C-alpha positions as CSV (number, residue, x, y, z in Angstrom):
1,M,-84.2,38.6,-123.8
2,S,-87.9,37.3,-124.4
3,D,-86.5,34.3,-126.6
4,I,-83.5,32.1,-126.8
5,M,-82.2,29.6,-129.4
6,L,-81.4,26.0,-128.2
7,G,-79.7,24.5,-130.9
8,E,-82.1,24.8,-134.2
9,V,-85.1,25.6,-132.0
10,E,-86.2,29.2,-130.9
11,I,-88.0,29.2,-127.5
12,S,-90.3,32.4,-126.4
13,R,-92.0,32.9,-123.3
14,V,-95.4,34.2,-123.3
15,V,-96.9,35.2,-119.8
16,E,-100.6,35.1,-119.0
17,Y,-100.5,35.9,-115.2
18,Y,-97.6,36.6,-112.8
19,G,-98.1,37.1,-109.2
20,P,-99.2,36.0,-105.9
21,I,-101.4,32.7,-105.9
22,G,-103.3,32.8,-102.5
23,L,-101.1,29.9,-101.1
24,S,-98.6,30.2,-98.3
25,P,-95.5,27.9,-98.7
26,A,-97.0,25.4,-96.1
27,A,-100.1,25.1,-98.2
28,F,-98.6,24.9,-101.5
29,V,-95.6,22.5,-101.0
30,P,-96.9,20.9,-97.7
31,E,-93.7,18.4,-97.7
32,A,-91.1,20.9,-98.0
33,P,-89.5,21.7,-94.5
34,E,-90.2,25.2,-93.4
35,R,-86.4,25.7,-93.0
36,V,-85.9,25.3,-96.7
37,W,-88.0,28.3,-97.5
38,R,-86.4,30.3,-94.7
39,D,-83.0,29.4,-95.6
40,N,-83.6,30.5,-99.4
41,A,-85.6,33.3,-98.9
42,S,-82.9,35.8,-99.9
43,W,-83.0,34.6,-103.5
44,L,-86.8,33.2,-103.5
45,E,-88.1,36.7,-102.9
46,P,-89.5,38.3,-104.9
47,D,-89.7,35.9,-108.0
48,F,-91.2,33.1,-106.0
49,L,-92.0,34.0,-102.8
50,D,-93.6,36.9,-100.6
51,V,-92.0,36.7,-97.2
52,A,-94.1,39.4,-95.7
53,A,-97.4,37.9,-96.8
54,D,-96.2,34.4,-96.5
55,E,-97.4,33.7,-100.0
56,C,-96.1,31.9,-103.1
57,V,-95.6,33.6,-106.3
58,C,-96.1,31.8,-109.7
59,A,-96.2,32.7,-113.4
60,V,-98.8,31.1,-115.7
61,Q,-97.1,31.1,-119.3
62,T,-96.9,29.4,-122.3
63,W,-93.7,28.3,-124.0
64,V,-93.7,28.9,-127.7
65,L,-91.2,26.7,-129.8
66,R,-90.4,27.3,-133.5
67,S,-88.9,23.8,-134.7
68,Q,-88.5,22.6,-138.2
69,G,-91.0,25.3,-139.8
70,R,-93.7,24.6,-137.2
71,T,-94.9,26.8,-134.4
72,I,-95.5,25.0,-131.1
73,L,-97.3,26.0,-127.8
74,V,-96.5,24.0,-124.8
75,D,-99.5,24.7,-122.4
76,T,-102.3,27.2,-122.6
77,G,-103.0,28.8,-119.3
78,V,-106.2,29.6,-117.7
79,G,-108.1,31.2,-120.5
80,N,-110.7,34.0,-120.4
81,H,-114.4,33.8,-119.6
82,K,-114.0,30.3,-117.8
83,E,-116.3,29.3,-114.8
84,R,-113.9,28.0,-112.1
85,P,-116.1,28.0,-109.1
86,G,-113.3,26.5,-107.0
87,N,-110.7,29.1,-107.7
88,A,-111.3,32.7,-107.3
89,L,-108.2,33.8,-108.8
90,W,-109.1,32.1,-112.1
91,H,-112.8,32.6,-112.1
92,H,-113.9,34.6,-115.2
93,L,-110.1,35.8,-115.6
94,E,-109.7,38.3,-118.2
95,T,-106.2,38.9,-119.6
96,D,-104.5,40.0,-122.8
97,F,-102.9,36.5,-123.4
98,L,-103.7,36.5,-127.1
99,G,-102.3,40.1,-127.3
100,N,-99.1,38.9,-125.5
101,L,-99.0,36.0,-128.1
102,A,-99.3,38.4,-130.9
103,R,-96.5,40.6,-129.5
104,A,-94.4,37.1,-129.6
105,G,-95.1,37.2,-133.4
106,V,-97.7,34.5,-133.0
107,R,-101.4,34.7,-134.3
108,P,-103.8,32.0,-133.5
109,E,-104.0,30.9,-137.2
110,D,-100.2,30.6,-137.1
111,V,-100.2,27.9,-134.6
112,D,-99.4,24.2,-135.8
113,L,-99.3,22.2,-132.7
114,V,-100.7,22.6,-129.2
115,I,-99.2,20.5,-126.2
116,N,-101.2,20.2,-123.0
117,T,-98.4,18.9,-120.7
118,H,-101.4,17.8,-118.6
119,V,-105.2,18.3,-118.1
120,H,-105.5,21.1,-115.3
121,V,-107.2,24.2,-115.4
122,D,-104.3,26.4,-115.7
123,H,-102.7,24.2,-118.7
124,V,-105.5,23.9,-121.0
125,G,-107.5,27.3,-120.5
126,W,-106.8,28.9,-123.9
127,N,-107.4,25.7,-125.8
128,T,-110.7,27.5,-126.5
129,R,-112.2,30.8,-126.6
130,L,-115.9,31.8,-126.2
131,E,-117.5,32.7,-129.6
132,N,-121.2,33.7,-129.6
133,G,-121.7,31.5,-126.3
134,T,-119.8,28.5,-127.8
135,W,-116.4,27.4,-126.8
136,V,-114.4,26.7,-130.0
137,P,-110.8,26.0,-130.6
138,T,-108.6,29.1,-130.2
139,F,-106.1,27.9,-132.7
140,P,-108.1,26.8,-135.8
141,H,-105.7,25.0,-137.8
142,A,-103.7,23.2,-134.8
143,T,-103.5,19.8,-133.8
144,Y,-103.7,19.4,-130.2
145,L,-101.7,16.8,-128.1
146,V,-103.3,15.5,-125.0
147,S,-102.4,12.1,-123.2
148,R,-105.0,9.5,-123.4
149,A,-104.6,8.7,-119.8
150,D,-105.5,12.3,-118.8
151,F,-108.2,12.5,-121.3
152,E,-109.8,9.6,-119.9
153,Y,-108.9,10.7,-116.2
154,W,-110.4,14.0,-116.5
155,N,-113.5,13.2,-118.6
156,P,-115.9,13.5,-116.0
157,A,-118.3,10.8,-117.6
158,N,-115.6,8.3,-116.3
159,G,-116.4,9.2,-112.8
160,H,-113.1,9.9,-111.3
161,R,-113.4,11.7,-108.0
162,S,-110.8,14.6,-108.9
163,A,-112.9,15.6,-112.2
164,Q,-115.7,16.4,-109.7
165,R,-113.9,18.7,-107.6
166,P,-114.7,22.4,-107.5
167,H,-111.4,23.5,-109.0
168,S,-111.5,20.8,-111.6
169,R,-115.2,21.3,-112.6
170,N,-116.0,22.6,-116.1
171,L,-112.5,22.3,-117.5
172,F,-113.1,19.2,-119.5
173,D,-116.3,20.5,-121.1
174,D,-115.2,24.0,-121.8
175,S,-111.5,23.5,-122.7
176,V,-111.1,19.8,-124.1
177,D,-114.0,18.4,-125.3
178,P,-114.8,21.2,-127.8
179,V,-111.3,20.7,-129.4
180,Y,-112.0,16.9,-129.4
181,R,-115.4,17.3,-131.2
182,A,-113.6,19.5,-133.5
183,G,-111.6,16.7,-134.7
184,Q,-108.2,18.4,-133.6
185,L,-107.4,16.4,-130.6
186,V,-104.8,13.6,-131.0
187,L,-104.7,11.2,-127.8
188,W,-101.1,9.5,-127.5
189,E,-99.7,7.0,-125.3
190,D,-96.3,6.3,-124.0
191,E,-94.3,8.6,-126.3
192,Y,-95.1,10.9,-129.1
193,V,-92.2,12.1,-131.6
194,I,-92.9,15.3,-132.8
195,D,-90.1,16.0,-135.1
196,D,-86.2,15.7,-135.1
197,N,-85.9,18.1,-132.2
198,V,-88.8,17.5,-129.9
199,R,-90.6,14.5,-128.6
200,L,-93.1,14.0,-125.7
201,T,-93.0,11.1,-123.1
202,L,-95.3,10.4,-120.2
203,A,-94.3,11.4,-116.8
204,P,-97.3,10.2,-114.6
205,G,-97.8,11.2,-110.9
206,H,-98.9,14.8,-110.9
207,T,-101.7,13.4,-112.9
208,P,-102.1,10.2,-114.6
209,G,-101.0,11.4,-118.0
210,S,-98.6,14.3,-117.3
211,S,-95.8,14.4,-119.7
212,V,-92.8,16.2,-120.6
213,L,-91.6,17.6,-123.8
214,H,-87.7,16.6,-124.5
215,L,-85.8,18.9,-126.7
216,N,-82.4,17.7,-128.0
217,S,-80.8,19.8,-130.9
218,G,-77.5,21.0,-132.1
219,G,-75.9,19.6,-128.8
220,D,-78.5,21.5,-126.5
221,R,-80.8,20.0,-124.4
222,A,-84.2,20.9,-122.5
223,L,-87.0,19.5,-120.4
224,F,-90.2,21.1,-120.5
225,V,-91.7,19.6,-117.2
226,G,-95.1,21.2,-116.7
227,D,-95.9,20.9,-113.0
228,L,-93.4,18.5,-112.1
229,L,-91.9,21.5,-110.3
230,H,-94.2,24.4,-108.9
231,T,-91.2,26.1,-107.1
232,P,-87.3,26.2,-107.1
233,V,-87.7,24.6,-103.7
234,Q,-88.8,21.2,-105.4
235,M,-85.4,21.1,-107.0
236,L,-83.6,21.4,-103.4
237,E,-86.4,19.0,-102.1
238,P,-87.0,16.8,-104.8
239,D,-89.3,14.5,-102.8
240,A,-91.7,17.2,-101.6
241,N,-94.8,17.3,-103.7
242,S,-97.2,20.2,-104.3
243,C,-100.7,20.0,-102.9
244,F,-102.0,19.3,-106.4
245,C,-100.2,16.1,-107.1
246,E,-102.8,13.1,-107.7
247,D,-100.5,10.4,-107.0
248,P,-97.8,11.7,-104.4
249,V,-95.6,8.4,-104.4
250,Q,-95.6,8.4,-108.4
251,A,-95.0,11.9,-108.3
252,R,-91.9,11.9,-106.3
253,A,-90.3,9.0,-108.4
254,T,-90.9,10.9,-111.5
255,R,-89.6,14.3,-110.3
256,R,-86.6,12.6,-109.1
257,T,-85.9,10.6,-112.2
258,L,-86.3,13.8,-114.7
259,L,-84.1,15.9,-112.3
260,E,-81.5,13.3,-112.3
261,Q,-81.8,13.3,-116.0
262,A,-81.5,17.1,-116.4
263,A,-78.2,17.2,-114.1
264,D,-76.6,14.0,-116.0
265,T,-77.2,15.7,-119.4
266,H,-77.0,19.0,-118.8
267,S,-80.3,20.0,-119.8
268,L,-82.3,23.2,-119.2
269,V,-85.4,22.8,-117.0
270,L,-88.4,24.7,-118.0
271,P,-91.5,24.3,-115.7
272,A,-94.7,25.8,-116.4
273,H,-94.9,28.1,-113.3
274,F,-91.5,29.6,-112.6
275,G,-91.2,33.1,-112.3
276,G,-88.0,35.3,-112.4
277,H,-85.9,34.0,-115.3
278,G,-88.3,31.2,-115.8
279,A,-85.9,28.0,-116.3
280,A,-82.9,26.7,-114.7
281,E,-79.9,24.0,-114.8
282,V,-79.2,21.7,-112.1
283,V,-76.6,19.4,-110.8
284,R,-76.5,16.7,-108.3
285,D,-76.1,17.5,-104.6
286,G,-75.9,14.1,-102.6
287,E,-79.3,13.0,-102.7
288,K,-80.8,16.2,-103.9
289,F,-80.3,19.0,-106.3
290,A,-78.7,22.5,-106.7
291,I,-79.2,25.2,-109.1
292,T,-76.2,26.1,-111.1
293,S,-77.4,28.9,-113.4
294,W,-80.7,30.6,-114.7
295,A,-82.0,30.8,-118.2
296,P,-81.3,34.1,-120.0
297,F,-84.9,35.1,-120.3
298,A,-85.9,38.6,-119.0
299,R,-86.7,38.3,-115.5
300,L,-90.5,39.1,-115.1
């Protein structure tokens, strides 16, 4: 199954990349105890972990929502032709993402709204495509939503150290600013209500302007949490940050708050990078959380 219904909202999963990411568990989530990976290896492999290679496995994917007559994309992956000198895996990546999107029934001109849960290279890449040597918006009729906090933080003109790192270099200039200059970018703060079914709220920590998309429709609930979770191990160990969190203390607090909300409201949790079935429900397990079921998406 490539799509599911939650209330009145249809959700489709469109994959750009799925496979090893060149990072060991200890490097990817350095705060997670080694025993947690070892004790759960039987189900983490092969969807989230390659034990023999000691390497984490992730997906880069876009969630497509069809809600109240609009087509909404949540995150836009890495993109093609991007200069990413700090990341060999994403440097000049070439995929058939737009073909995958078309097979899900979505043409670029059909997209009404693009949500970047945060400004990282693997979440904003298909905001733009290269046309005659110029970066132009991939989705010509869409409004793009980026939190003001992330827009200002990742704008290299503002001098933040992270924006100058090799893995972040160029991302603003090739994937954010062209949309802003085209007049298609909306900067929001605190909360942004999209329609009766979905709304955005800030969830800072991973980046200053990280956000979560809340779905509440027909009794069904879901949280699209971006990179608050990179791996299911962080559901078992909610205080364990990935190596990419900008504010570790705030990231821990935000992750715990969102997982508590998911457990208490029986919300499906849809991270950006889970392989396998892509999403899960959780319950409280003392001070931590346990996975109760996986979403009915086809396993990658």
